[in-house]
C-alpha positions as CSV (number, residue, x, y, z in Angstrom):
1,X,-30.6,20.5,-70.0
2,X,-27.5,18.6,-69.1
3,X,-28.8,15.2,-67.9
4,X,-29.7,12.4,-70.3
5,X,-33.3,11.4,-69.7
6,X,-34.3,7.7,-69.8
7,X,-37.4,8.5,-71.9
8,X,-35.2,10.3,-74.5
9,X,-33.0,7.1,-74.6
10,X,-36.1,5.0,-75.3
11,X,-37.1,7.5,-78.1
12,X,-33.6,7.3,-79.5
13,X,-33.9,3.5,-79.8
14,X,-37.5,3.7,-81.2
15,X,-36.3,6.1,-84.0
16,X,-33.3,4.0,-84.8
17,X,-32.6,3.9,-88.6
18,X,-29.9,1.2,-88.0
19,X,-26.2,1.4,-88.4
20,X,-23.7,3.6,-86.7
21,X,-24.5,6.8,-84.9
22,X,-22.2,9.9,-84.5
23,X,-23.1,12.0,-81.6
24,X,-22.6,15.7,-82.0
25,X,-21.6,17.2,-78.6
26,X,-21.7,21.0,-78.2
27,X,-20.4,21.8,-74.7
28,X,-20.4,25.0,-72.6
29,X,-18.3,24.6,-69.4
30,X,-18.9,26.2,-66.0
31,X,-16.5,29.0,-65.6
32,X,-15.3,27.7,-62.2
33,X,-13.4,24.6,-63.2
34,X,-15.8,23.1,-65.7
35,X,-13.2,22.2,-68.2
36,X,-11.1,20.4,-65.6
37,X,-14.2,18.5,-64.3
38,X,-15.0,17.4,-67.9
39,X,-11.5,16.1,-68.2
40,X,-12.0,14.0,-65.0
41,X,-15.2,12.7,-66.5
42,X,-13.4,11.7,-69.7
43,X,-10.5,10.1,-67.7
44,X,-13.0,8.2,-65.5
45,X,-14.7,6.6,-68.6
46,X,-11.3,5.5,-69.8
47,X,-10.4,3.0,-72.4
48,X,-12.3,0.2,-70.8
49,X,-15.8,1.8,-71.2
50,X,-14.8,3.1,-74.7
51,X,-13.8,-0.4,-75.8
52,X,-16.8,-2.1,-74.2
53,X,-19.2,0.0,-76.3
54,X,-17.1,0.7,-79.4
55,X,-16.9,4.4,-78.7
56,X,-14.5,6.3,-81.0
57,X,-13.8,10.0,-80.7
58,X,-13.8,11.2,-84.3
59,X,-13.1,14.8,-83.5
60,X,-12.5,16.9,-80.4
61,X,-11.8,20.7,-80.6
62,X,-12.1,24.0,-78.8
63,X,-15.0,26.1,-80.0
64,X,-14.3,29.5,-81.7
65,X,-16.5,32.5,-82.2
66,X,-19.4,31.5,-84.5
67,X,-19.6,33.1,-87.9
68,X,-23.3,32.5,-88.4
69,X,-25.4,31.9,-85.2
70,X,-27.9,33.5,-82.9
71,X,-26.5,35.2,-79.8
72,X,-25.5,32.7,-77.1
73,X,-24.5,30.0,-79.5
74,X,-20.7,30.0,-78.9
75,X,-19.6,26.7,-77.5
76,X,-16.4,25.9,-75.5
77,X,-15.9,22.5,-77.1
78,X,-17.2,20.4,-80.0
79,X,-16.9,16.6,-80.1
80,X,-18.0,14.0,-82.6
81,X,-18.2,10.6,-81.1
82,X,-19.0,7.5,-83.1
83,X,-20.8,4.4,-81.7
84,X,-21.5,1.2,-83.7
85,X,-25.2,1.7,-83.2
86,X,-27.7,3.5,-81.0
87,X,-28.1,0.5,-78.7
88,X,-24.4,0.7,-77.8
89,X,-24.8,4.3,-76.9
90,X,-27.9,3.6,-74.7
91,X,-26.3,0.6,-73.1
92,X,-23.2,2.8,-72.2
93,X,-25.4,5.5,-70.6
94,X,-27.2,2.9,-68.6
95,X,-24.0,1.1,-67.5
96,X,-23.3,1.4,-63.7
97,X,-19.7,2.2,-64.4
98,X,-20.7,5.1,-66.7
99,X,-23.3,6.3,-64.2
100,X,-20.7,6.4,-61.5
101,X,-18.8,9.0,-63.5
102,X,-21.7,10.9,-65.0
103,X,-21.9,13.4,-62.2
104,X,-18.6,14.8,-63.3
105,X,-20.1,15.6,-66.7
106,X,-23.1,17.3,-65.0
107,X,-20.8,19.3,-62.7
108,X,-18.7,20.4,-65.6
109,X,-21.4,21.8,-67.9
110,X,-23.7,24.8,-67.9
111,X,-25.3,23.8,-71.2
112,X,-24.9,21.1,-73.8
113,X,-26.4,19.8,-77.0
114,X,-26.1,16.1,-77.7
115,X,-27.5,15.3,-81.1
116,X,-27.5,11.9,-82.8
117,X,-26.6,11.9,-86.5
118,X,-26.7,9.2,-89.1
119,X,-24.6,8.9,-92.2
120,X,-26.3,10.0,-95.4
121,X,-26.4,7.4,-98.1
122,X,-25.4,4.5,-95.8
């Protein structure tokens, strides 16, 4: 699944423990220009949307061959993206400016994992 479902966003908010959320992004690109399309998506979001919702990219890296994983679990890119809270993430996803660029993300990816994480111990 590549698209972010509105029901999942509602569940994300319903299960909100409060505080910041760091989204773990595991990305597998389409072989025919997926990485380039993803860069266009990132460029389209730009500093304005990032600032509007308090998004901070904590880490961005190319994936390597996994040392411990089931077959098919190699990822092309890993990103950790911090938001001040889950509401900021949901509001960004529902923002018309974000939605105008979201198709570039969908076009770029064959598979993705987007997992919210919360700090342990506050």
